[in-house]
C-alpha positions as CSV (number, residue, x, y, z in Angstrom):
1,X,0.0,0.0,0.0
2,X,1.4,3.4,-1.0
3,X,0.8,6.4,1.2
4,X,1.4,10.1,0.3
5,X,4.2,11.0,2.7
6,X,3.1,14.7,2.8
7,X,-0.6,14.2,3.5
8,X,-1.0,10.9,5.3
9,X,1.0,11.9,8.4
10,X,-1.2,14.9,8.9
11,X,-4.4,12.9,8.6
12,X,-3.0,10.2,10.9
13,X,-1.9,12.8,13.5
14,X,-5.3,14.4,13.5
15,X,-6.9,11.0,14.2
16,X,-4.3,10.0,16.8
17,X,-4.8,13.3,18.6
18,X,-8.5,12.9,18.7
19,X,-7.9,9.6,20.5
20,X,-5.3,11.0,22.9
21,X,-7.3,14.1,23.7
22,X,-10.2,11.9,24.6
23,X,-7.9,9.6,26.6
24,X,-6.5,12.5,28.6
25,X,-9.5,14.7,29.0
26,X,-12.7,12.7,28.2
27,X,-13.0,11.5,31.8
28,X,-13.5,15.1,33.0
29,X,-17.1,15.2,31.7
30,X,-19.9,13.4,33.5
31,X,-19.9,11.5,36.8
32,X,-16.4,11.0,38.0
33,X,-15.3,7.3,38.0
34,X,-12.7,6.0,40.3
35,X,-9.2,7.1,39.2
36,X,-8.0,3.5,38.5
37,X,-10.9,3.1,36.1
38,X,-10.2,6.4,34.3
39,X,-6.5,5.4,34.0
40,X,-7.3,1.9,32.6
41,X,-9.8,3.3,30.1
42,X,-7.4,6.0,29.1
43,X,-4.7,3.4,28.5
44,X,-7.1,1.4,26.3
45,X,-7.9,4.5,24.2
46,X,-4.2,5.5,24.0
47,X,-3.4,2.1,22.6
48,X,-5.3,3.0,19.4
49,X,-3.6,6.4,19.4
50,X,-0.3,4.7,19.1
51,X,-1.5,2.7,16.1
52,X,-2.0,6.0,14.3
53,X,0.9,8.2,15.7
54,X,3.7,5.7,15.1
55,X,2.8,5.1,11.4
56,X,2.3,8.9,11.0
57,X,5.8,9.5,12.1
58,X,7.3,6.6,10.2
59,X,5.6,7.7,6.9
60,X,6.1,11.4,7.5
61,X,9.9,11.1,8.2
62,X,10.4,10.3,4.6
63,X,9.8,14.0,3.8
64,X,9.7,15.8,7.1
65,X,12.4,16.2,9.8
66,X,11.7,14.9,13.3
67,X,11.4,18.6,14.4
68,X,8.8,19.3,11.7
69,X,6.8,16.2,12.6
70,X,6.8,17.1,16.3
71,X,5.8,20.7,15.5
72,X,2.9,19.4,13.3
73,X,1.9,17.1,16.1
74,X,1.8,20.0,18.7
75,X,-0.1,22.4,16.4
76,X,-2.6,19.6,15.6
77,X,-2.9,18.8,19.3
78,X,-3.8,22.4,20.0
79,X,-6.4,22.5,17.3
80,X,-8.0,19.2,18.3
81,X,-7.9,20.1,21.9
82,X,-9.5,23.5,21.3
83,X,-12.4,21.8,19.4
84,X,-12.7,19.1,22.0
85,X,-12.8,21.6,24.9
86,X,-15.5,23.7,23.3
87,X,-17.6,20.9,21.7
88,X,-17.3,18.1,24.2
89,X,-16.4,19.8,27.5
90,X,-18.5,22.9,26.9
91,X,-15.6,25.3,27.8
92,X,-15.0,28.6,26.2
93,X,-11.9,29.8,24.3
94,X,-10.8,33.3,25.3
95,X,-8.7,35.8,23.6
96,X,-5.8,34.8,25.8
97,X,-6.1,31.2,24.5
98,X,-6.1,32.5,20.9
99,X,-3.0,34.7,21.5
100,X,-1.2,31.8,23.1
101,X,-2.1,29.5,20.2
102,X,-1.0,32.3,17.8
103,X,2.5,32.4,19.4
104,X,2.8,28.6,19.1
105,X,1.7,28.9,15.5
106,X,4.4,31.6,15.0
107,X,7.0,29.1,16.5
108,X,5.7,26.5,14.0
109,X,6.2,28.9,11.2
110,X,9.9,29.3,12.1
111,X,10.4,25.6,12.3
112,X,9.1,25.1,8.8
113,X,10.7,28.3,7.3
114,X,14.2,26.8,7.6
115,X,17.4,28.6,8.5
116,X,17.3,32.3,9.0
117,X,20.0,34.3,7.1
């Protein structure tokens, strides 16, 4: 099976981050379960996250550096988390969040821009 090394990692990282965001934060909604149950369920969800993240990095490393892959993962994590926190947890994003995310986006720009001269 042939994967597009430019697009496939991004799609896999979006999916993996959806799993991991749910694993880390999904238990915050609803009636609290005992911590040991939350941890075991989170581990189970994270298992599937790894099945997406590891191939994303393996495929993506054909065309992206490790730093670029990590930067993509962090930006995707923030985007997925922002949507999750608003849509699932019912939290609001503030201007402070957007400014902070903007600074992280600016950092990502410099990672992908290449060496400054």
